[in-house]
C-alpha positions as CSV (number, residue, x, y, z in Angstrom):
1,M,99.0,58.8,101.9
2,T,100.9,57.2,99.0
3,G,103.8,59.5,98.3
4,E,101.9,62.6,97.2
5,A,103.2,65.7,98.9
6,C,99.9,67.7,98.9
7,A,97.4,65.0,98.9
8,T,94.0,65.6,100.2
9,K,92.3,62.9,102.2
10,T,88.7,62.5,103.3
11,V,88.1,61.9,107.0
12,Q,84.8,60.7,108.3
13,H,83.7,61.6,111.8
14,K,80.5,62.0,113.7
15,H,79.1,65.4,114.3
16,R,75.9,65.6,116.2
17,D,75.0,62.0,115.4
18,K,75.6,62.4,111.7
19,E,78.5,61.1,109.6
20,V,80.3,64.1,108.1
21,E,83.1,64.0,105.5
22,T,85.7,66.7,105.7
23,E,88.8,67.3,103.6
24,T,92.1,67.9,105.1
25,G,95.3,69.1,103.5
26,S,96.5,72.2,101.7
27,F,93.8,72.1,99.0
28,A,91.0,72.1,101.5
29,I,92.6,74.9,103.5
30,S,93.0,77.0,100.4
31,R,89.4,76.5,99.4
32,I,88.4,77.8,102.8
33,F,90.6,80.9,103.0
34,L,90.9,81.9,99.3
35,P,87.5,83.6,99.0
36,E,88.2,85.7,102.2
37,A,91.7,86.6,100.9
38,L,90.3,87.6,97.5
39,S,87.7,89.8,99.2
40,Q,90.3,91.5,101.4
41,Y,92.5,92.0,98.3
42,R,89.7,93.6,96.4
43,T,88.9,95.9,99.3
44,Y,92.5,97.2,99.5
45,E,92.7,97.4,95.7
46,D,89.6,99.6,95.6
47,A,90.9,101.8,98.4
48,F,94.3,102.2,96.7
49,F,92.8,103.2,93.3
50,N,90.4,105.6,95.0
51,K,93.3,107.3,96.7
52,V,95.2,107.5,93.5
53,K,92.2,108.9,91.7
54,D,91.6,111.5,94.4
55,G,95.3,112.5,94.2
56,L,95.1,112.9,90.5
57,L,91.9,115.0,90.8
58,T,93.6,117.2,93.4
59,A,96.6,117.7,91.2
60,K,94.3,118.6,88.3
61,E,92.5,121.2,90.5
62,Y,95.6,122.6,92.1
63,P,98.4,122.5,89.5
64,A,100.7,124.8,91.6
65,L,100.6,122.3,94.5
66,G,101.5,119.5,92.1
67,A,104.4,121.5,90.6
68,G,105.7,122.4,94.1
69,L,105.6,118.8,95.2
70,A,107.4,117.7,92.0
71,I,110.1,120.4,92.5
72,S,110.6,119.4,96.2
73,A,110.9,115.7,95.3
74,A,113.4,116.5,92.6
75,L,115.5,118.6,95.0
76,L,115.5,115.9,97.5
77,A,116.5,113.3,94.9
78,M,119.3,115.5,93.6
79,R,120.7,116.0,97.1
80,G,121.4,112.2,97.3
81,A,123.3,110.5,100.1
82,P,125.9,112.5,102.0
83,S,129.4,112.0,100.6
84,S,131.9,110.2,102.7
85,P,135.0,112.1,104.0
86,P,138.2,111.7,101.8
């Protein structure tokens, strides 16, 4: 390679009696794994937004539960860290 940090080079090798060209380097690796990573990201993104949507629907159906959770969270936040001795 001629001084390029992330250069991709083509390598020829025989595979089952055929010449095959394969790319090596970070670009080739990202082309292989990027579609799978995007697919996994979309799966987790869909799951996250479905959970948020379900939570909002539950809060809409049971407003007392939502108010109780909000009050509990506020009380825990006001409590804060224990004060150190003088």
